C-alpha positions in Angstrom: -71.6 -179.7 130.2 -70.9 -183.3 131.4 -72.4 -184.7 128.2 -69.9 -182.6 126.1 -67.0 -183.9 128.1 -68.0 -187.5 127.4 -67.6 -186.8 123.7 -63.8 -186.5 124.1 -62.1 -189.9 124.2 -58.8 -188.7 125.7 -60.7 -187.1 128.7 -62.6 -190.4 129.2 -59.4 -192.5 129.1 -57.2 -190.6 131.5 -57.5 -188.8 134.8 -56.7 -185.4 133.5 -57.7 -181.8 134.2 -56.8 -180.3 130.9 -56.3 -176.6 131.1 -53.9 -176.0 128.2 -56.6 -175.3 125.6 -54.9 -172.1 124.5 -52.1 -174.2 123.1 -54.2 -177.1 121.7 -57.8 -178.3 122.3 -58.8 -181.9 122.4 -60.8 -183.6 119.6 -64.3 -185.0 120.0 -65.2 -188.4 118.8 -67.4 -187.0 116.0 -64.4 -185.2 114.4 -62.1 -188.2 114.8 -64.7 -190.4 113.1 -64.9 -188.1 110.1 -61.1 -188.1 109.7 -60.9 -191.9 110.0 -63.8 -192.3 107.5 -62.1 -190.0 105.0 -58.8 -191.7 105.3 -60.3 -195.2 104.9 -62.8 -194.4 102.2 -61.7 -191.3 100.2 -57.9 -191.0 100.6 -56.5 -189.6 97.4 -55.0 -186.4 96.1 -57.4 -183.6 95.0 -58.3 -181.6 91.9 -56.4 -183.3 89.1 -57.4 -186.9 89.4 -60.2 -188.4 87.4 -60.7 -191.7 89.2 -63.5 -192.1 91.8 -61.3 -191.7 94.9 -59.8 -188.5 93.6 -63.2 -187.1 92.8 -64.6 -188.0 96.2 -61.5 -186.5 97.9 -61.9 -183.3 95.9 -65.6 -183.0 96.7 -64.8 -183.5 100.4 -62.0 -181.0 100.4 -64.1 -178.3 98.6 -67.0 -179.0 100.8 -64.7 -178.3 103.7 -63.8 -175.0 102.1 -67.5 -174.1 101.9 -68.1 -175.2 105.5 -65.3 -172.9 106.7 -66.7 -170.0 104.6 -70.1 -170.5 106.4 -68.4 -170.8 109.8 -66.6 -167.4 109.2 -69.6 -165.7 107.6 -68.1 -165.5 104.1 -70.5 -165.5 101.2 -67.8 -166.7 98.8 -65.9 -169.9 99.5 -63.2 -168.6 97.2 -62.2 -166.3 100.1 -61.0 -169.3 102.1 -57.4 -170.3 101.7 -56.2 -173.4 103.5 -52.9 -173.0 105.3 -50.8 -174.9 107.8 -52.2 -172.8 110.6 -52.4 -169.2 111.9 -48.6 -168.8 111.5 -48.7 -169.9 107.9 -51.7 -167.6 107.1 -50.0 -164.5 108.6 -46.7 -165.3 106.8 -48.7 -165.6 103.6 -50.1 -162.1 104.0 -46.7 -160.8 105.1 -45.2 -161.9 101.8 -48.1 -161.6 99.3 -49.5 -158.3 100.6 -46.2 -157.1 102.1 -44.3 -157.4 98.9 -46.6 -154.7 97.5 -45.4 -152.2 100.1 -42.7 -149.6 99.5 -39.9 -148.5 101.8 -41.3 -146.1 104.3 -44.8 -147.7 104.3 -45.9 -148.6 107.8 -47.4 -151.7 109.4 -48.9 -151.3 112.9 -48.7 -154.2 115.4 -49.2 -154.2 119.1 -47.4 -155.2 122.3 -49.9 -158.0 122.8 -48.9 -160.0 119.7 -47.9 -163.6 119.6 -44.5 -163.9 117.9 -46.4 -165.3 114.8 -47.9 -161.8 114.3 -44.7 -160.0 115.0 -41.7 -161.8 113.5 -43.2 -162.0 109.9 -43.6 -158.2 110.0 -40.0 -157.7 111.3 -38.8 -159.9 108.5 -40.9 -157.8 106.1 -39.3 -154.6 107.6 -35.8 -156.0 107.0 -36.7 -157.2 103.5 -38.7 -154.3 102.2 -37.8 -151.3 104.3 -41.2 -150.8 105.8 -41.6 -149.2 109.2 -43.1 -151.0 112.2 -45.2 -149.0 114.5 -46.3 -150.5 117.9 -49.6 -149.9 119.6 -49.1 -149.9 123.4 -51.4 -151.6 125.9 -53.2 -150.6 129.0 -52.3 -151.7 132.6 -54.8 -154.6 132.5 -53.4 -156.0 129.2 -55.8 -154.6 126.6 -54.8 -152.7 123.4 -54.6 -149.0 124.2 -56.9 -147.9 121.5 -56.8 -144.3 122.7 -53.3 -144.2 121.1 -54.5 -145.2 117.7 -54.4 -141.6 116.4 -50.8 -141.4 117.5 -49.7 -144.6 115.9 -51.8 -144.9 112.8 -50.9 -142.3 110.1 -50.9 -141.5 106.4 -48.2 -144.1 105.6 -50.0 -146.9 107.5 -50.8 -149.7 105.0 -51.8 -152.5 107.4 -52.9 -152.9 111.1 -52.1 -156.5 112.2 -53.4 -157.2 115.7 -54.8 -160.1 117.8 -58.5 -160.7 118.0 -58.0 -162.3 121.5 -54.7 -162.2 123.4 -53.2 -165.6 124.0 -51.8 -164.2 127.4 -54.3 -161.7 128.8 -57.5 -163.1 127.2 -58.5 -159.6 126.3 -60.8 -159.2 123.3 -59.9 -156.5 120.9 -62.5 -153.8 120.1 -62.2 -154.5 116.4 -64.6 -151.7 115.4 -62.2 -149.0 116.7 -59.3 -150.6 114.9 -61.2 -150.8 111.6 -62.3 -147.2 111.9 -58.7 -146.0 112.4 -57.6 -148.1 109.4 -60.3 -146.9 107.1 -59.5 -143.3 107.9 -56.1 -143.8 106.2 -57.2 -146.4 103.6 -55.2 -149.2 105.4 -56.1 -152.9 105.6 -56.7 -154.8 108.9 -55.5 -158.4 109.7 -56.7 -160.2 112.8 -54.9 -163.1 114.4 -57.9 -165.2 115.4 -56.1 -168.2 116.8 -57.6 -167.8 120.3 -61.0 -166.7 119.1 -61.8 -169.5 116.6 -63.1 -172.0 119.1 -65.7 -169.5 120.4 -67.3 -169.0 117.0 -69.0 -169.2 114.6 -68.1 -165.7 113.5 -69.3 -163.1 111.0 -65.9 -162.0 110.0 -66.9 -159.8 107.0 -69.2 -157.8 109.3 -66.2 -157.0 111.5 -64.9 -154.9 108.6 -61.4 -156.5 108.5 -59.5 -157.6 105.4 -57.7 -160.7 106.6 -58.4 -163.3 109.3 -56.1 -166.1 110.4 -56.9 -169.2 112.5 -55.7 -172.7 113.4 -57.8 -175.8 113.6 -55.9 -177.4 116.5 -57.3 -174.7 118.8 -60.9 -175.4 117.7 -61.3 -179.1 118.5 -59.8 -180.4 115.3 -56.5 -181.8 113.9 -53.1 -180.2 113.8 -51.4 -179.0 110.6 -54.3 -177.0 109.1 -55.7 -173.5 109.3 -57.4 -170.9 107.3 -56.7 -167.5 105.9 -59.9 -165.7 105.1 -59.4 -162.6 103.0 -61.7 -160.4 101.0 -61.8 -161.5 97.4 -60.4 -158.2 96.1 -57.4 -158.5 98.4 -56.6 -162.0 97.2 -57.0 -161.0 93.6 -54.5 -158.2 94.0 -51.8 -160.3 95.6 -49.1 -162.5 94.0 -48.5 -166.0 95.2 -46.4 -166.7 98.3 -45.1 -170.1 97.2 -44.6 -171.7 93.9 -45.3 -175.3 92.8 -48.2 -177.4 91.7 -51.9 -176.4 92.0 -51.2 -172.7 92.1 -50.5 -172.4 88.4 -52.5 -171.9 85.2 -49.8 -172.5 82.7 -46.0 -173.2 82.9 -43.3 -173.0 80.3 -39.6 -172.9 80.7 -39.8 -169.1 80.3 -42.7 -168.1 82.5 -45.7 -169.1 84.6 -49.2 -167.7 84.8 -51.0 -168.2 88.1 -54.4 -169.6 89.0 -57.1 -167.5 90.5 -57.5 -167.4 94.3 -57.7 -169.4 96.4 -55.7 -172.0 94.5 -53.1 -169.3 93.8 -52.1 -169.5 97.4 -52.3 -173.3 97.9 -49.1 -174.6 96.3 -48.5 -178.3 96.5 -50.6 -181.0 98.1 -52.9 -179.4 100.7 -53.7 -180.9 104.1 -56.7 -182.8 102.8 -57.8 -185.0 105.6 -57.0 -182.2 108.1 -59.2 -179.8 106.2 -62.0 -182.4 106.2 -61.5 -182.7 109.9 -61.5 -179.0 110.3 -64.9 -178.8 108.7 -66.2 -181.4 111.0 -64.8 -179.4 114.0 -66.6 -176.3 112.7 -69.9 -178.2 112.4 -69.4 -179.5 115.9 -68.9 -176.0 117.2 -71.9 -174.7 115.3 -74.1 -177.3 117.0 -73.1 -176.2 120.5 -75.5 -174.2 122.7 -73.5 -171.1 122.2 -74.9 -168.8 125.0 -74.9 -171.6 127.5 -71.3 -172.4 126.7 -70.2 -168.8 127.0 -71.9 -168.5 130.3 -70.3 -171.7 131.5 -66.9 -170.6 130.5 -67.4 -167.1 132.0 -68.3 -168.6 135.3 -65.3 -170.9 135.4 -63.0 -168.0 134.3 -64.4 -166.0 137.2 -63.6 -168.8 139.6 -60.0 -168.9 138.4 -59.6 -165.1 138.7 -61.2 -165.0 142.1 -59.0 -167.9 143.3 -55.8 -166.1 142.1 -57.0 -162.9 143.9 -57.3 -164.8 147.2 -53.7 -166.0 147.0 -51.2 -163.3 148.1 -48.2 -164.4 145.9 -50.1 -164.6 142.6 -50.4 -161.7 140.2 -53.0 -161.8 137.4 -51.7 -160.7 134.0 -54.8 -159.5 132.2 -58.2 -158.0 132.9 -59.6 -158.7 136.4 -63.2 -158.6 135.1 -65.1 -160.8 132.7 -66.1 -158.1 130.2 -64.6 -158.4 126.8 -62.3 -161.3 127.7 -62.0 -165.0 126.8 -61.2 -167.9 129.2 -57.4 -167.4 129.1 -56.0 -166.7 132.5 -52.2 -166.0 133.0 -50.5 -165.2 136.2 -47.1 -164.7 137.8 -46.2 -166.3 141.1 -43.7 -164.5 143.3 -40.6 -166.6 143.9 -41.7 -169.5 141.7 -40.7 -170.1 138.1 -43.8 -170.9 135.8 -42.3 -174.3 134.9 -42.1 -175.3 138.5 -45.7 -174.3 139.0 -46.7 -176.4 136.0 -44.7 -179.4 137.2 -46.3 -179.3 140.6 -49.7 -179.0 139.1 -49.0 -181.9 136.7 -48.5 -184.1 139.8 -52.1 -183.2 140.6 -53.2 -184.2 137.1 -53.6 -180.6 135.9 -52.2 -179.6 132.5 -51.1 -176.0 132.2 -48.7 -173.9 130.1 -45.8 -172.1 131.6 -43.3 -169.7 129.9 -43.4 -166.7 127.7 -46.2 -168.0 125.5 -44.5 -166.8 122.3 -45.0 -163.2 123.6 -41.6 -162.2 124.9 -42.1 -158.4 124.4 -45.3 -158.6 126.5 -43.4 -160.5 129.2 -40.7 -157.8 129.2 -43.4 -155.1 129.5 -44.8 -156.8 132.6 -41.3 -157.4 133.9 -41.7 -161.1 134.2 -39.7 -163.9 132.7 -42.9 -165.8 132.0 -46.3 -166.7 133.4 -48.4 -169.7 134.1 -51.5 -170.0 132.0 -54.7 -171.8 132.5 -57.0 -171.8 129.5 -60.5 -173.3 129.4 -62.7 -175.1 126.8 -66.3 -176.1 126.9 -65.5 -179.6 128.3 -63.9 -178.1 131.4 -65.9 -178.1 134.7 -65.7 -177.1 138.3 -63.6 -180.2 139.1 -60.9 -178.9 136.9 -60.9 -175.6 138.6 -60.9 -177.2 142.1 -57.9 -179.4 141.1 -56.1 -176.3 139.8 -56.6 -174.4 143.0 -55.6 -177.3 145.1 -52.4 -177.9 143.1 -51.6 -174.2 143.2 -51.8 -174.2 147.0 -49.4 -177.1 147.0 -47.0 -175.2 144.7 -47.2 -172.1 146.9 -46.5 -174.3 150.0 -43.5 -176.0 148.5 -41.8 -172.8 147.3 -41.7 -170.3 150.1 
């Protein structure tokens, strides 16, 4: 994987062991080159211009939509809505789908959720009078799917859960969730923020209705993401935001709306970012997927084993490698996560410390926060070695 690492300018320029990929991945030169080429050759607004730059920008933007459709296994690029990220995508569904719900209808979430897949549903509850039901988790930080029958009922209209936990790294058994939803004619939304970099995916084959992801966690730029949704779901929903692009006709009295996906893309979209996202997707598609997964599993195993060997650390998440991604969170007795991160930073190791936008989960595990190491394909044994050395230093400093 050394050749992959050399494709990332920031890792070549600084002495850094970057283990904060769950928050943001770095960007390879191939993706940066595409963004620069677009901005220096095709920068213009899209869809309504008739000059050559506008036409080139529109073609690049719509090609990016087609690329993301392929990356997610969608046959119809009209099922791809560009958003500002996973948060924007989930909020879109919470409004456009949620506004069709009646008081007493139920939305199922879980204890594993990132705030972005919890707060919008709480806001919907307060706005529309829906009921939130919460799926519990197991001791190792997986969804407790044996409780689906107790939580999902006749009034359930949507199950909104994570595909991969941003804290425990646990991968959801989507088939069981979809089976429970279909039994009561409910829809399923997956938060795919932590899963996107490990694609490409065949999302329609999962059986879900909505899938949300962010580009900055899949080797691309910030400020852009995707909501994939089945065409019939999009067609049944009213727009989330009003403005340009999402209209068909406007008079002073009323407005008629465009067909999806434009119906949900009000205003100027993130054009260069979408072009960069497509480049990132193509870069991921070209990776040797099995070799990358094996590489990441081996490094994840080293992290987990290293934590197990240190008496004051407590792994938050599955201790095995089955159905888990390379996200490893842990609590350290007597040391605040921020202190751990600062000591590790002095060793050139970049980590994340805190509640990871998952405060209910932290409360469940009775910790104020955790330290999280998250891996990407450019990480290597040297990064893990530096992490373990730095952790020993932190444990020695705070006794």
